[in-house]
N, C-alpha and C positions, 0 to 999 in steps of 0.2 A: 351626076355624082352617085357612086355606088353606095347602096345602103350597107350599113355596118352589120356584120354577122353577129347574131345574138350570142351572148356569153352563156355557156352552160354552167349549171350549179355543180358543186362537188358531188351532190347526190346523183345527179344525172350522169356525170362522168363515171362514178362508181358503178352505176347500173349498167352502163355500156360495157365497161371493162369486164365486169363479172359475167355478163352474158357471153362475151367473147371467150372467156376462160372456160366456162362450164358448157358452152354450146347449147344453151336453153333459151326458150322464149316464153314469157308469160302472156303475151298477146299473140293472137293468131297472125302469123306472118303473111304479108301481101304476096310474097314469092316463096315458094317451097324450096327450102335448102335441106337436102337429105341429111346433112351433118347436124343440123339444129333440131332439137326436140322441143315440140310445143307441149308444155305442161298445163294442159287445160284444167284438170281437176285442181292442181295446186293454185292456179290463178283464181279459180272460183272460191277456194277457201280463203285466200288472202282478201278478195273483195268482200266476202261475207264478214270478215273481221274489221272492215272499214279501213283497210290499209291500202296505200298506193301499189299499183302493179309494177313495182321496181325491185331489182335485186340489190340487196345491201348486206352488210355484215350480219345484220340481225336475221335475215331470211335465207342466207345462202346455204346453211346446213340443211334446212327443211327442203330446199330446192334440190340439193345434192342427193338427199335420201330418196326423194320421189323419182329423180332421174335414174338412180341405180335400181330402185325397186320395181319400176314400171316395165312393161313389155312394149317396146316401141320398134316398129319395123325399121330395118336398115341401121339400127343403133349399134354402136360398138360394144363389145363385151366389157364388163366392168373394169378389168385390169388395164387393158390398153386405153380405155376411156380416161381413167384416173391419171395415168401417166401423161396422156395428151393434155389433160387439164393442167397438170403441173408444168408441163413444157410451155403452154400458152401463158401461164402465170409468169413464168420467167421472161418470156418475150415481152409481155406487157410492162414488166418492171423496167426493162431497158428503155421503152418508150416514155414511160412516166418520168424517168430521170431527166428528160429534156424539158419538162414543164418549167415555166419561168416563175410562176407563183409558188413560193416555198410552202405556204400554208396548205394550198391545195395538193401540192406534190406530197407533202407529209401525210395528209389524210388518205390519199389514194395508195401510197406505198404501204401504209398500215393495213388497209383493206386487202391488198394483194398478199401481204405477208400472212395475214390471218387465213386467207384462202389456201395458200400453199400448205399451211399447217393442217388445215381441215382435210385437204386432199390426201396428205401423207397419212393422217390418222385413219381415214376411211380405207385407204389402201391397205393399211395394216389389218384393219378389221376384216376386209375382204379376203386377204391372203390367209389369215388365220381361220376364217369361217367362210370358205368359198361358196357354200350353199346359201348363204344369207341373201346374196344379190344375184345368184346365178339362175337364169331362166331355164326352163326345161328345154333340152336339146342343145344348149350351149356346151361345147366341148372344151377340153383343155384344162390344164392345172395351173392355178394361180401361183403356186410355188415354182413351177417350171418357168412361168412368165417372169417372175421376180428374179430367178436365177439367170435367165437370159439377159435381163436388164443389168444385173451385176456384171455379167461377162462383158457386156458392151462397155460398161464403165471402166473395166480393167484391161480392155483389149489393147494390143499393140500390133503393128504391121507384121510381126514375125509369128503370130499365133497360128498361122496355117501350116507351120513346119511340122511335118510328120502326120498331118491330118487336117480336117476342116476346122476352121475357127468356130468356136462355140457361140451360141446366141441366135436369136430368131430374126435378127435384123432390126429390132426395136431399139432405138438409141435412147440412152439414159439422159434425161434432162439434168443440167448442172445443179448439184446440191440435193437432188432427190434422195439418193441413197443415204446420205448423211442425215437428212431430216427424217427419213423413214425409220432409221435404227436409233438415232440419238434421242429422240423424244418419246419413244415408246416405253411403256412400263414392262417390267420383267415378265409378268404373267401373259400379257397380250403377245409379246415377242416370242415367248416360248412356243406358243401355238404355231406361229409363223415359221420359226426356225427349225422345229422338229422335222418338218417335211423338207425344208430347204436344205438342211445339212445332209439328209439322206440322199437327196437328188444330187447334191454336190459330190458326195462320196461315189455315187454311181458313174459320174463323168470321168473319174480316174480309175475306175475298176478295171483291172487287167490292162492297164496302159503301161507301155515300156518307156525307157528313156528317150526313144525316138518318137513317142506319141505326144499329143498336145496335153501335157499335164500343167503347163505353165499358167494358162488362163485360170483353171480351177484353183491352183495354188495362190495366185494373186487374189482371187475371190475370197479364199479362206483367210488370207492375211488381212484383207479389207474388213472382213466381218469381225475378226477377233479384236480389232482395235476399238470396237465399241464394247464397253463393259457389259452391257446387257446381252450382247451376242456371245461374248466370251463365257458368261455364266450359263447361257443356254447350251453352249457346246458341251461343257463338262457335265451338265445335267442330262444330256441326251441319252436315251436308252442304248444307243450304240457307242457311247463313250467307252465304256467297258462292257461289251455285249455279253449276255448270259446265255444266248441261244446255243444249241448244240446240234450237230449233224452226225449221222451214223458214219463211223470210220474216220472222221476228222477230229483231231485232237484240239484241245483248248488253245495250244500255242499257235496253231495255224488259224484257228477261228478268230483270234483277236486281230490277226492280219487281214483276214477276209471280210470281217463284219464290222470292225470299228471304223469310225470316221477317219482317224489319223492313220489307221492301218492301210487304208487304200492308198494314201499318199506315200506312206513309207514303203509300199510294195513297188513303187516305180523304180526301175533299176535296169542296168545293162547286164546284170549277172544272170546266168541260166537258172531256171527253176524247174521243178517237177512238171511233167507234161500236162497234168490236170490243171495247173495254175499258171500256165505259160501266158505271158503278156504279148501284146502286139503294138507296133510292128516288131518282127523278130530281129533283134539287134545283131545276133550272130550271122544270120542269113544276109541281112542288108549290108552290114559293114565288113564282114570277114569271110564271105564265101570264096572258096578257091584262093585262100590267102597266099599259098605258096607260089602262085603265078602272078600275084599283084605287085605293082611297083611299091617300093618302100614309102614313097611320098603319099600314095593312096592310103596305106595303112596308117601312116602318121596323121593324115587328115582325119581318119575315123577315130583314132585315139583322142585327138584334140576335141572333136565334136562331142564325144561321149563325156570326156572330162568336163567340158564347158557346161553341158546341160545338167550333169549331175551336181555340179557346184551351184547352179541356179536352184536346184531342188534343196540342197543342203542349206543354202543361205535363207531361202524362203521358209522352210520348216523350222530352221533354227530361230528365225525371228518370231514365228508363231509360238514356239515353246517359250521363248523369252518373255513375250508379252503376257502369256498366260501365267508364267511363274512370278512375274512382277505384280500381278493382280492378287491381292490378299484373298479375294473371294474365290479364286480358281486355282491357286498354287497347290493346295492340298490334293485336289483331284488329279492334277498333272503328275504329281509324285506318285499317287496311287496307280495311275495308268502305267508309268514307267516300271514301277515295281511289279505290276501284274504281268507285263510283257516279259520281264526277266524271269519271274516265277514260273510262268506257264511254258517257258522255253528253255528251262535249265538243262534239258536233255540234249540241247545243241552242243554242249561241251563234249559229248561222247564221240568216239571214233566214227561210228555209223549213226547217221541222223535219219529218223523216219520223216520223210517230207509231208506225210499226212498228219503227223502229230505236231510238228514244229514249224514255226514261221520260216520264211525263206532267208537265205544269206543276204539277198538284196535288202530286205527290210532291216536286218541287223547291221549291215555296213552303213546304211543310211542313218540309223539311230546312233551308231558309233560316232559318225561325223557330227551329228547334232549335239550329242553329249559333250564332245570335245569343244565345241563352240561355247557351250554353257560354262565350261570349266575355265575358259580363257582369262576371266578376271582374277583368278587366284593361281594361275600357273607360274607366276613369277616366283612363287615358292618362298615368300618372305616368312620369317619366323612367326609373326603374328597370325598369318593365315594358316600356316601348318599346324599351329597349336589348336586350331578349331577342328582338326581331323582327329577324332577320338577313337582309338582302337577298340574300346568297349562297345562301339556301335555294332560290332560283329555279333554280340550276344544280347544286347539290350534293345535294339531297334525292333519296331513292330511291323516293318515292311518286308524286309528281305530275310530269307532263311539261308544261312551259311553252313548249315549242319552237314550237308553232304560233300562239302569241299575238302580236299586234302590240304592239311596245314603244312607249314614250313617244317615243323618238327614235333609239335605237341600231340600227345595221344588223348583219346576221349577222357580217360580217367584223370589225367593231369589237368585238363581244361575244366572238368567238372569240379575238382577239388579247389582249383584256383578261383572259379566264379563263386563257389560257395563261401570261400574265405573272404572274398571281396563283398559279396552281397548275400549274407545269410538268409536262406529261405526264399531266394528269388532266382532260382535257376530255371528260366523260362525258355532260353534259346541255346541249349547246350549243343555245341558242334560235335559232329561224329566224324572225326578224321578218318580218311580212307588210307592215306599213305603214312602219316606220322603216327605210328603205333608204338614206337619204343618209348618207354618211360625213363630210360637212363641214357645220358649222353656218353660220349667216348671216354670221358675222364671217370666215368662210373658214378657221377653225381646226378641225382634225380632232378629233372628240369623243374619239377614242382617246387623245389626249394628256391627258385629264382625270386628275387625281390621285385615286385611289380612297381611300376612308376607311380609316384604320388599324384594325387589329384584325379585319378581315374575312378570316379564314383558313378553309380548307376544314374542315368538320365532318362527322363521320359521323352524329352524333345532334344533334337540335335540341330545344329546350325545348318543352313542351306549348303555351305561349303562342305561340311562333313557328309551330308546325304548325297550331294552331287558327286563327291569323290568316290564313295563306295559304289554308287549306282553306275558311274562311268566305268569303273574297273570291271564290274560284272558285265555290262553291255559290251565292252571291248573284248572280253573273254569269249562271249557268245557270238560276237559279230566280227570285228576286224581280225582278231587273232584266229578265229575259226576260218575266216575267208583266206587268210595267209596259209594256214595249214591245208585247206582244200586246194588252193592254187598249187602248192608244192606237190601234193599228191597227184593232181591232175597232170602236171608237167612230167612227173615220173611215169605215170601210166601211159601218157602219150609217147614217151621215149621207149617204153617196153613194146608198145604196139608197133612203133616204127621199126624197132629191131626185128619183131616177128615178121613184119612185111618184107624187110630185107632178106630174112631167112627164106621166106616163101618164094621170093623172086629169084634168089640164088638156086633154089630147088627147081624152079621152072627151067632154068638154063640146063639142068641135068636131064630134063624131060618132063613136060607138063602133062597133067591129067585133068579131066573135067572138074573133079572135085577141088583140085588145087586152084584152078581158075576161079571157081566159086568162092573159095576161101580168100583169095587175093582181092576180089571185088568187094566182099563183105568187109574185109579189114580196111580197105581204102575208104569205104563209106563211113566206117566208124571213126577213122582217123580224121576225116574231114569234119565230122560233127565235134569231135573232141578238140580239134584245133580251133574251131569257132568258139567253143566254151572257154578255152584257155586264153584266147585273145580278148574275150569279153571281160574275164577276170582281170587280165593285165591292164585293160583300159580303165577300169573303175578303181583298182587298188594300187598296184605298183606304179602306174603311170601318174597317179595323182600325188604329186610332190607335196602339195599343201596339206592334204589329209595325213600323209605320213609324218610330216613335220609337226603337226598338231599332236599326233599320237606320241611322238618322241618327247615333246615338251611335257605331256601328261606323265609319261613313265619316268621322266627325269624327276618330277615332283614325287612320284611313288618311291623312287630310289632314295631321294634325300630324306623323305619322311621315315622310311624304314630304318635308315642309318641313324636317324635321330632317336629311334627306340632303343638303340644299343649304345648310345653315348657319343655318336658322331663319327666322322671319318678319322679313325685312329686305330692303330694296331699296337699290341695284340688285342684281340677281342676279349671282353670280360669272360672269365672262366665258365660262367654259367649263363645260359641263354635266357634273357628276360621273357616271361610268358607273353607279354604284349607282342613280341616278335614271333615267338614260337607258334602262336595261334593264327597268324596271318595266313590266308589261303595262298598256297604256293604259286597259283596261277598269276598272282600279281607280279612275280618275278619272271615266271616262265614266259608269259606273254611279252614282257619287255625284251627278253632275250630273243624271242622269235622275230620281233619287229626289228631289232638291231641287226640280226642276221640278214633279213630281207633287204633292209635299206643299205646295208654295207655292200650288197651285191648289185645295187642299182647305181649306175654312174651319176655322180653329182647329188645323190639323195642326201648325203650327210654334210654337204657344203653349208657352212654357217651354223652347224649344230655343235654345241659344246659337249664333248664326250668325256670330260675329265671325271665327272661324278659317276658315270657308268663304269669307267675303268677302275676307279677306286673301290666301288662296290664289288665288282667282280673279283678283284685281288683279295678283298677282305673275306669273301664268303665262299670262293670256289673250292677251298681246301678246308672248310669248316663243317664237317658232318654233324656237329653238335648244334649247329644253327639251321642249316638246310640239309635235311636228311636225304633227299632224293639225289642219288649220284648222277642220274641222267640230267637233272637240272644244272648241277654244278659242272658237268661236262659240256653242257650247252654254253656256259659262260666262256669256256675255252674256245668254242667254235666262234663266238663273237670276236674274241681277241685275234683268232686266226684270220678272220676277215679283215682285221685292221693292220695286218702286216703291210708295210708301205708298198712293197712291190705288188701286192694284191689289191689294195684299196685304191691305189692311184692318187692318194692324198698325201701331200707332204706333212700335213698336220698330224697324221697318225704316228709318224716317227717321233715327234715330240712327246706324244702320249707315253710311249715306252721308255724314252731316253731322258725325259726331263721331270718325271714325277718321283718324289721320294718314296712313296709307298711302293711304286713299281720297282724301283732299284733295290729296296730292302726286302721285298716279300714275293715278287712275281715268280722268280725262278724256283725259290723254295716251295711255294705253293703248287707250282706245276709238278714238281717231283712228288709231293704228297698226293696230289690227285692221280697221278700216273699209277701210284701204288694202290690207292683206295679203290680205283675203278676195276681192280681184278675181280671183285665180287659186287655186282650191282643188285643182286637179289632177283633179277629177271630170269625168266626161263631161257632167254637168248643172251645171257651175260657173256658167254664165251666169245660170241661174235661181236657183241656190242663193244667189248673192250678194245678190239683192234681198230674199229672206226674212231673211237674216242682218243685212243693213244696216237692215232695218225695225226689228229689235230694238234695234240700236245707236242708231238715230235717236230712237226713243221714249225711251231712257234718256238720251241727250244733251239732249233737250228738257226732261226733268225736271231734270237737273243744271244747265241754264242758269238755271233759276228758283231755284237754291240759291246765295246770294251768294258763299259761299266757293269753290264750284266755278266760278262765272262768272268770278271773279278768276283762277283757275287757267287757265281757257279763254283769257282775254285775254293772260295771260303766255305761254302756249304759242304763241299767234298771233304774238306779238312775237319770241320766241326761235326759232321754227320757221317763220318766214315763207317761207323758201326750202326748208323741209324737209317734215316729215310733215304740217304743217297745210296747206301748199299742195297736196300730193297729195290730202289729204282733200277740200278744196274742189273740186279737179278732178274727182274721182270723184262727188262730190255733184252737180255740174253735169251730168256725163255721164249719171248715172242719171235726173236730173230731165228731161232732154231726151228720153231713150228712153221713160221711163214715160208722160210726158204725150203724146208723139207717138203711141205705140202705143194709148193709151187713146182718144184723139180719133179715130183711124182706126177703131178697133173700134166706137166709138159710132155712126159713120156706117153701119157694117155692121148694127148692131143696129136702126137706124132703118129700113133696108131690110126687115129681117125683120119688124119690127112692122107695116110697111105691108102686107106680104104677108098676114100673119095677120089684119089688120083688114078685109080684103075677103073676107067669108065665101063669096061665090059662087065666086071664083077659087080660094080655099083648098080648098074642098070638092071641086073638080075634080081636085085632085092625088091621086095614089095614096096609100093609107094608109101604106105603108112610107116614102114620100118625106116625108109630113107628120111621121111619127115622127122620122125622121133630122133634119129641119129643126128640130124642137122641141128635140131633144137639143143640136144645134149652138147654138141660141139660148141655152139655159141655160149651156152651156159658155162662150160669149162673155160672158155676163153675169158669171160668176164671174171671168173673166180681167180684165174692165174694172174690176170692183169692187176686186180686189186691187191692180192697177196704179195706179188712181186714189188709193187710200188711201196707197200709198207715195209717189206724186207729191205729194200734199198735204203729207205729212210733210217731204219734201225741200225743197219751195218754202217751207214755213213756216220751216224751219231757215235757209235762205238769207235770209229776211226778217229774223229777229231777230238773226242774226250780222252781217249787213251794216250794221245800224243802229249797232252799237257797235264793230265791228271792220271798217271798210271798206277799210283799207289793202291787204290781200292781193288784193282784187278788182281793184286798180288796177295790179298789177305788169305789166310788159310782156308776160310770157308768159300772163297771165290775162285782161287787160282786154278784148281783142277776143273771146275765147271767151265771157265773161260777157255782153258786149253782144249777140253773135249769139243767145245763148240767150234773153235777154229780148226781143229783137226778134221772135224766132220765136213765143214765147208771146203777145206782144202782137198779132201778126198773126192768130193763131188765135182769140183771145178778143175782139178788137175790130175785126177786119178784116171784109171783105164776106161771108165764108163763115161768120161766127159763128152766124147763124140756122140753118144746117144742122145745128148741134150740139144743137138742142133735142130733148129726149126726154120721154116721158110722165112718168117718175118719176126725175129726175136724182139725187135723194138715195139711191135704191136702189143706184146705182153709185158712191156717194161723190163724185159729180161736182157741184162747187159753183163754177160759172164766175164768179159775182160775187166770191166770196171770193178765188179765184185771181187775178182781175184786180186787186183791191185789193192783194194781196201783190206782184204783179209791179210795179205802180206804186210801191209802197213801196220795193222793192229798187232800182229806178231812182233814186229820190230819195235813199235812204240812201247809195248809192255816189257820187252827184253831190255830196252835202254833204261827203263826205270827200275830194273830188277837188280838191286844192290847186293842181295843175298844169294843170287844165283839159284832161285827156287823154281823159276819158270821152266827151264829145260826138263827138270825132273817131272813136273806136272804134265808136260807135253808127252813125255815118253810113257807115263803111267796109264795113258788112255788106251785100253785094250781094244776098243771098238774101231777106232779110225786111224790110229797112229801107224805110220809106215815110214821108215827112215828114207825110202827112195822118193817119197812124195815131195820132199823139199827140193831135191835136185831137179825133178821133172817140172815142178812149179817154177823154179828159177829160170829154166829154159824158156818157158812160156812168157814169163815176165820180161825177159830180154827182148823177145820178139814183139811184145805189145808196147814196149817203150817205157817201162817203169824206171824210176830213178836208180842209177847204178849203185849209189850208196845204200839204198834200201835193199836192193837185191843182195849186195855183199853181206849186210847185217843179217838178212833173212837166211842166207846159206850158212853163216856162222852159227846162228841159232839152231839150225838143223843138225849141225855137227855136235853142238853141246847136248842136244836132246838125245842123239845117238850114244854119246858118252854116258849120259845119265841112265839110259836104258841098260847099258852094259853094267854100270855100277849097281843098278837095282837087281839085276840077275845074280851078281855076286853076293849082294846082301841077302837075297832070298835063300841062296845056297847055305849061307852061314847060319841063318835062323832055323832052317830045317822045318820040322813040323811044329806049328804054333798051336798051343792049347786053345780050345774054343773060347774059353772065358776071356782070352786076351783079344779076340777078334770083335770088331764092331758088328753088331747084329744086322745092320742095314747094308753096309758095303763089304762086309767080310774081309776087312783089312785090319792090320795090327793097329790097335789104338795107341795114340800118343798122349792124349789128355782125357782120360775117361771121366764122364760125369753121370750122375744118377738122375733119371727123370722122376720127379716127385710123385706122380700119380701111379705110373705103372711099375716104378722101382727098377726099371731096366737100365743097365749101364751101356752108354754109347760114347763114341768119340766126339769131343766137343765140336770140332770142325764140321763133322758130318751132320750133327743135329742143328748146328747153327745154319748150315746150308739149307736144311729142311725148313727151318723156321722163317727163312726169308720169303718163302712162298705160302707157308701154312702154319698158323700159330696153334697147332694141336700136337699132342703126344701121338706119334705114329702108331703106337701099340694099342691105345684105347680111345683115341680121339678127344681126350680131355684137353682143356685149355692149357697152353704152355707158352711161356716167354723165356728169353735168354736169362733174365735175372732170376728165374726159378730153378735153374740148373744147379745141382749139388755136386761139387768136386768129389770124385771117388779116389781119395788119396791112397787108400790101402791098395786098391787095384793098380793104381799108377806105379806104386812102389814095386809091386809084384812084376809088372811088365818090365820095368827098368832092371830089376834083378835078373829076369829071364834073358833080356838082351845081353846083359853083362856076362851072364853064364855062357851063352852061346858064342859070344865073341872070344871068350877065354878058351872055350873048348876048341874053337876053330883055329885060332891064331896063337894060342899059348900065351896070352897076355898076362902081365903081372897082376896079382890081386890088388883090388882097390882102384883100378883104372875106371874112369867114369864111362857110363854107357853112352854109345853113339846112337842118338835117336834117329839119325838119317837112315839107319838100317831099316826102319819101318816105312 
């Protein structure tokens, strides 16, 4: 019978297990195991104290210290040794769990738990003070070892994507990281984490979206979940770094040197060559893109969008954890504010890459801020009320002084703040653009009554701070990236045009320099194409990013409208200062985003646009609220993108046709903006207005075909016949004349150039440089003609369809002669003797459609004549001494028959020509009757006999009412001294009028022998 195995005591079991964990022996081992260290001196000390040579909870700390402090051959360095101890402790815990005796099991589990805690504690001590247990000659960094352990804890199978997986191969025992960071005190952990965070930063330094940033990001996320680690992060010297480098500005330094800056730098967007990340996204994903299959490009777009959203989500969670922690929230807000402050120059047209952080960093931060805003983007009234406009002046984080305001001037803001907070003007804004102190009605904005309850605050809610910080980050980040992308696309287009020009020149005869230029341009276009596709991948292709931004700007719009009393018209006569002081980029950025997303297929699906539409209608024609005409013009560009045929969305038709504000005010406000945009205040205002009016014209043409809006149009034409509608028609006619005249003249120049290039012998004799310059000039002229002709076609088309149903305004005294002169001029160009000189090889390339134009001109003639109940139009036609020729109507009619114009239109057109001929004959007879007219009866501007003389109040000059009214349609000044003048300021000169009537009567009497007392016939004039 076998003898029973002796039962071990709990103390013996504890000794065996602790020796296995710590790999130590207090007795000289019979067999040498290189892994086990014999602590001879420790054993002697224990014996001298009369204690047994066993390991227990009471002695294990002494044993661990001696093991770490001693120099033993073949022994592991401290950090891997301690990690191994912890792992063995975990393994022993699993074995102990199988013990049957619950009391013994509990005793041993308690000992192992204490051992794990002791190991973690000494691991913290060692990492924080690596020299304490490090023997001479032992290499390596304990912080690096710890970081490798953390990387192994957060590793996944995909971490090798774009680079090697991080970590030394040392696996992390379960629970070690948590026990290491959870139980440590702030002071001891700060020593550990200072080095750890710096090394973590270095692992993502200069890493692109295709590099391995995900492992470090998960490591960061793991760390900040521990409160002590979170506090150590925001206390780190590199949280907001203060170091400086020669030639590198503070904005770029915060990206290069801060812990979070390294993570925020990870991007697909191109950066300055000195700060370029690897792997090169453009080179790897988009090289030779023009030869790649669409599926390959789509795969690259998807990859970049996926990895960037991993970054956004991870960093967003990091920021959220830090902001929820009351001990770290303030430092996080300070960091965001510092990034904004040091990079304020990013809002400029030209950004110095050495001074400012990269676009990649700011697009990343934009996405993160939008995630932080999500809880309050539903825009409930309770949450909106927490957004206090006084934050602009009273907060201590952000400086809004250099930002252009909606309308308020520096003086107005100063007075308003002083009135609200006497003696507390700490953050006075200095508006760049809003410098006028008087609105259009002549009332000072400073008289606006501010909202109640807006008192100075020392602290603001998180919603309020997050709202304003997000608006600033988006301005410097997403909005700037959208602007850069647009500029990049335009520059790429110009370079591709230049390349086409050079290749066309090569066909005429290549030179060595030309080949060099072509190669250089092809290389530049390849690089620019890569940059463009990188931008496209991270911004326009990221639908989730754009939709979050649209949700934020919808909140901005609703909040702004709340400052003026809500979505209702008309607006209050005086702009509230709360609204006038808002930075205009809040709206400008929203419009840029709407324009971008409107041009991306399906980007607006599911987005509610009603609030945006109502906002645009309310403010696009309100210069007393939004002073910048370019910003108001941008609103029309948004609406232009929403025309159903262009947007591809059926929902946009409902926007225009089913909203009461749209039906009541859209057409009216478009007319007002069309007029207002004549003077933008910019040095390029003359050319700006054509681009802006092009958008307005396209939108008006669409609205004309919507019955409800056409009815509004007719109503406005009746109500505003002498107001905004007449001004609108005047500028429409002015533009039509200029655009068509310029286009036709340039077409003649193009014909000359075509003739030059068509003669190969003469062309080849010219020097190469001259041929290159001439080709560039030719393509520039082509673009000019194409743009101007497109606008001219739109304007003439609008005159055609409006004159058909609303002819009355064209027949007003101040308008009828202007209209007649315009039509005569166009008719002369299109049907006169020189029309054949306008034939070009490919007229459609220039949007030049002479047949269509001639048809429309004839139709305008006929439409106005059909509405002419008083038969004044024929006389106006015949009075035009510049272009009128009675034979033109007959020759034009012949052409109209040939090109298939409606027979009834041609018949009416011919009859109008006959009437004009008769009117010309009558005018000659009248001129003969009047004889020499005294100078005082002649209008000093037109030198024609005045019918209704009026006195100009400033210069005291008498002019004909119709003539000065025509002048005032384009220019509200006295033509003789440039002083301000409006129609209501004109003074009837009754005495002069009576003299003129007496003169006419006298001349008629002398000529025809009329009876005395016969009334004067004013048609003689």
